[in-house]
N, C-alpha and C positions, 0 to 999 in steps of 0.2 A: 346150687352155688350161691353164696352170699359174699358180696363185696360191699363193705361199708366204709365210707370216708368219715372220719371223726375229726371235724375241723374246729380249731380253736382260734377265734377271731383275734384276740389280743396279741397272739404270736403269729398270726397268719400261717398256721401250721396244720398240715394234714397228716394224721396217723391213719392206719388202715387195719380193718378187721376182715379177714378172709376165712370162709368156712366151706367145707365140703363134707357131707356125711357128718360124722361125729368128731372131726378134726378141724382145728383152726390154727391160723398163723396171725401174728401181729407184726406190722411194719412200722418202724419209727414211733414207738409209743411215747406218750408224755410221762412226766415224772411220777404222777399218781397212777398206780396200776390197778387199783380195785375195780374201776369201771370195765376194764378188759376182762378181768377174771369173772366178774359178775355177768357180763354179757355171754361169755362162753358157758358159764354154769346154766344160765337161763335157756340157752340153746342146746343144752345137753351135749356140749362139745368139750374136748380137751385141747388146750393150747399146746401145739406140737413144736412150733418154732417161733423165735423172735428174730425177725430180720432187721438189720440196720443198713441203711444205704451208705452211711459214712459217719465219721466223727463230727457230729453237729457242733456248730459254733454259736448259734443263736438261742439254743435251749438245752437243758439237760434231759436226756432221754431216760425213760423208765426201764431200759433194757436189763440193767443189773438186778433191780428189785423184782421185775417180772420173771426173770429166769430163776431167781432164788425161790420165789413163791410157787412156781408151777413146775420147775424141773425142766422146762423147755430150753434147749440150747440157744445161745445167741449166735447168729450167723452173720458174718461179714464177708465181703468179697476180697479178692487178692490185694495184697500190700497192707492190709490192716495188721496192726501189732498191739492189741490191747494188753493191759496188765492183768486182766482177769481171764478166767476160762471162757473161751469162745471157739467156735468152729470157723476156720478161714477157708471159704469155698474156692474152688478153682473156676476160672472163666468157663462158661457153658455147662457147669455142673447143675444137676436137676434135683429137686426135692418134691416129694409127693405130699399133698394135703388132700386126704380122701381120694376122690377121682381126679383131682386137679394136679397140674404140674407147674412148679415155679422154677424157672430157668435163670441162672445167674449170668448177667451181662456186665462184665467189667467195663465201666465207662469213666475212666479217669479224666481229670481236667479241672473240675471244681476243687477236688482234692485227689490225691493219687490213689486212695482206696475207694473212691466213689463208685458205687455199683447200682445198676438198675435191675429190677426183677420183672421178668416177662412171665405172665400168667397164661397157661394154656388150658383149655377146657377138657371135658371128658373125651372128646374126639381128637384132641391134640391141636385144635385151632388156636392161633394166637388171639387172645381176648383183651388183655390189659397190660399196660406197662406202668410199673411203679418206679418213677424216674428220679426220685430223691431230689437232689439239687442240681442234677445234670441238665434236665429239661423242665422248664416251667411253662405255663401257658402264657405265651407272648414273649418269653425271654429264656435265657439259659443262666446257669449258675455263674457267679462272678469268679474270676480266676486269680484273685489276688489274696485270698484268705490263707492259703496253704503254702505260700512262698517259702517261709522259713523252714517248715517241716519237710518240704519236698526238696529244699535246696535248689529251687528253680525261680526264674523270674515270672512275673505275671504273664508276659508274652509267651514264654515257653509253656506255661500251664494252659494258656488260651489255645495255643497250637495243638496241645494234647487233647483239649476238649473238642476242637474242630474234628480231629481224627475219630474220636469216640462217637460223635454225632453222625458222622458220615459213614462209618463202617459198622456201627452196632445198632443205631436207632433208625436212621432214615431208610434203611432197606426193609424195615418191618412193614407189615400190611397197613394200608391207610386207614382201615376201619377199626383198628384197635383203639381203646380208650387210654388216654394218658392221665395218670394220677400222680401229680407232683407232690413234693413235700411242703411247698409253700405257695401262697398267693400274694396278691397286692398288699403292700404294707410291710413285707419282710425286707430286711437289709441284706439278704443273701443274693438278691438280684437287683436290677435297676429299672426294669420296664415291664413288670409282671401285670397280667390281666386280673381283673376282679373275679373272673371265672376261675373255678378251681378244678375243672376237668375239661377235656376236649378230645376230639379224635386226632390221631396223628396226621391224617390227611389234611385236616383243616390247619393244623399247625405248620405243615409244609407250605401252605399257601399264605399264611398270615404272620408267622413268626420270622422276624428279620434275620435271625441267626440260622434259619434253615433254608435260606434261598438256594435253589438248585444251582444257580450260576455263580455263587459266591466263591471267591478264591480264599485260600488259607490266609493270605496276607490281609485281605479285606475283612475277614472274620476277626482276626486278631485286633485289627485297628478298631472295629466297631464295638467289640465286646469289652475292650479295655478303655474306651472313650468315656469320659465323664464319671468315672468311678470316684465316689467320695470315701474318705477314710471309714473303715468299719468301726462299730462301737467297741470301746475298750474292753468290754467283758467277753468278747468272742473267744480269744485264746484261752481264757480261764475256763469257759464252758467246754472247749475242746479237751482240755486237760482232765476235767471231771468225767467226760464221756469216755475218755481213753483209759483212765486209771481207776475209775470207780468213785463211790461217794457214800456218805452216811445214809442209812435207811430213811426213806421218806417218812415212815411212821414215827421214827425218833425225832426227826426235824419238826414234824407237826405237833408232837407232844410238848416239845420244848417251847415252841413258838406260841402255843395257845395257853400258856400259863397266865391266869388272870391276876393282875396286880392292882391293888387299891391305890389311890393317889399317893399315899405315903410310901408304899413299897415301890411304886413306879418311879417316884422322884429319887428314892434312895438308890435304885438300880441304875438310873441315869447318872447319878453322881459317882457311884462306885465303879462303873464299867466304862464310862465315856461313850455309851451306845448312842448311835444316831437316832433321833426321834423322827419317825416316819408317820405322817398323818395322811391317810388315804381317803379322806372324805371329799365330797364335792367341793370344787374350788371356792365357790361363793359362800358355802357354809363354813369352810375353813377360815375365810377372810374375816368373818364376824366374831371369831374367837378361837384361839388355839394355844396350846402349851408353848411358852416362849422357847425359841430356838428350834422348834420342829419345822420340818420341810414338808410341803404338800405335793404328793404325786397321787392323783385321784385314781381309785380302783376302777372307775367306769370309763377310763380313757385307755391310751396305749401304755398301760401300767408297767408291765414287765420290761419292755424295751427301754423306757425312760429310766427305770431303776438301774438297768444295766449300763446305760449311757452316763448317768450322773453320779452313781456311787461306785467309784473305781475299784474298791477292794471288796471282793465277794466274801471275804472273811469278816467284814465289818459287823460288829454286833448291832442289832436293831431292836428298838422298842417301838411298838405299833400303837397308833391311835386310829380307831376306825368306827364306823357305824355299828351299833349293837347287832350281833348275829352274823357279822361278816368276817370275824377273826380268822376262821379256818380258811376261808376263800383267800384272804390276803396272804397267809403263810404259804398256802399251796402255790399261789402265783409267784411268790418270791422264790420258792424252791425250784420252780420250773426253769429259772435262769440262774440257779446255783447259789442264791442267797439263803444259806441254810442256818444262819446264826441269829435269827430273831429269838429273843430271850423272854418275850412276854408281851402282853398288851394291857392298855389302861382299862381296867374294869369299870364299867359305867360310863366310859367315854368322857368327853369334855364337860358334860353335865356334872359328873361326879367330881371332876377336878375343880369346877367352880364351887360346888357345894362344900368342898373341903377348905375353901378359902384360899386356894392357890392363885398365883398371878396368871392372868390371861392376857395374851397379846392379840392385836388386830392389824389388818392391812386395809387401808382405805380403798374402796372400789366404787367407781363412778360411771355413769352412762356417757355416751358420746355427747348427748345434749348438755349434760352438766359440764363437760370439758369445754364445749363451745361457749357456754356462758362465762366460764372463768377466763377464757381467752379474750372474750369481748370486753371484760372488765379490766384487762391489762395484766392478768397474771402471767408469770413466766411459764411458757409451755415448751417443754423439751419432750419429744416423743421417741420412745424406744420401741422398735419393732423387733421382737425376739423370734420371729419365724426364720426358717432356713433362708440362706442368702438367695437361693433360686426363687423362693416365694416373694421376697422383697424386690428382687430384680424384676420380676414379672409385673408387679403392681404394688404400689405403696402410697402412703400419704406424703405429699410434697413436704420436704423439710424434716421428715422422720429419719432417725438413725438406726441402722441395722446392727443388732447385737444378738446373734443367734444363740438360742438356748443350748444347741448342740455343742457349742464351745464356750461353756459358761465361764471358765477362768479368763479367757480372752475378753469375753463380754464384760466381765467385772472391771477390767482395766479401763474400759471406756466410760465408766460411771463416776461422776464427780460427787462425792458425799455432800458437797455444799450446794448442790442444785436439786430442785425437784424434777422427777421424771414421771411421765405418764406412760405406762407399759402396756403393750398389746401383743397378741399373737393372732391366729386366725379366728378363734372362737372363744378363747378365755381359759383353756386348759393349760397351755404351756406358760402363759404369762404369770399365772399364780405360782407355778413351780419356780420360775425365775425369781419372782418377788420374794418368795419364802426363803429360797437359798441365800439371796443377798441380804435379806433382813437378819437371818441367823448369823451372817458375817458382819453385822454392824451397820448395814445400810438402811436407814429409816426414812428415806426420802422418795420412796417408790410408791406410786399410786396406780392401781390396776384399772384398766378400762373394760367394763363389762361387755361381753359379746364380741370383743376383738375387732379385727379388721372388717369382718362382715358387717357388724353393727355400725362401725365408723363410716363405711362406704354408703350403707343404706340410709344413714341419717341425712346425707346430702349437705352436711355442714363443713366438709373438709375437702380440699383439693386433692385429687387422686391422679397419679401418673398414668399416662397411656399404657394400655396393656401390651406386654411383650411376651411372646411364647417362651417359657423357661427352657425349652429344648435347645434354644440358640445359645445357651450359656453352658459351657463345659467346665 
């Protein structure tokens, strides 16, 4: 028996490869499916089933492409109604993978089609639970994402989730291993652990939502408390997962077209494509194509793309480090951004060599900022971290303008004033600065190293620490 968790950090997402004998199953695959096919081939196995726990909101699954390429049917639990061919299983229905059995446990609440899959070994012993977004390590799935589709309130969905946990999951053996679809960093829950697996018994002891003495009313109150609005791209990803999408191979071919500077500039002018620069923030600051925005590939790339580019149909032109073009297009496709139409061949160096205009963003250290303040310079500090981060601890006198709500934040910025912008470590502040600069704000100066560096410099007054959990 093989159970392999294939974890993708930037999405905090876990897909699963299960094999017994020469048969395999995949649960919640990512958009690019060749790794699963190659893994099965290397193990001399045939992919027999593609299981989906629900219609995902935070990423586009590879279920459609994987089914087409392998002939394996896509399996959903009850209440699913996809537009493509799929097998809709009944509650408690069983599927065989070699000598293993996978049992369908319909666990609605996060969404109404949400389903967990219980794996039983050759002797019929309960071994593992693939819990999707129903049960995480330290948390449960948020109940507000499917309100419109289910025609229910978040409180009604939370109550349904309570029933699913109590009747379907908590009665299972304590020693089974829980394999969730997400870990810390995903927006599908609010209190997830950094651990990506655990025993069910330990979760019963440590997960607030599984307290044995918890009433239904207490559960609803605690699960719905403090929920922040989901990213705008979530319903668009649900639509793709439910209705199907363009082949990933076609998306990759289109997006990895190499364009020299002249062709790149012409494409930008002709299409109105958004210029997306995925290089390191400080590298970007030293020189970039005018009006491009920076979302670094080495940070939480896909979630920030989804949060800040509202239209997944938006055409994109990519600037990236040489050799990372395919990685960028792949990670865009994972969250449904399928309309990259090419990349700048030779990168910013080729752009410079062609004599094209290059823009810059000033970036200074906390020490340099302190020197300017000492000399009487006007110092307006913008903290673009989440409001909970700012609330917890911030520079005295700083103003919070969260990147998450960039349009509201932009309204706070006076074009006639200079602003020194920071986040926690420097990733988000450059995103913020680049977006506003593309919109005509040329008075923003980045602070290298963010709040961490500002605090460690000892040159600025910091507010007393307050635990952010006190802020709902």
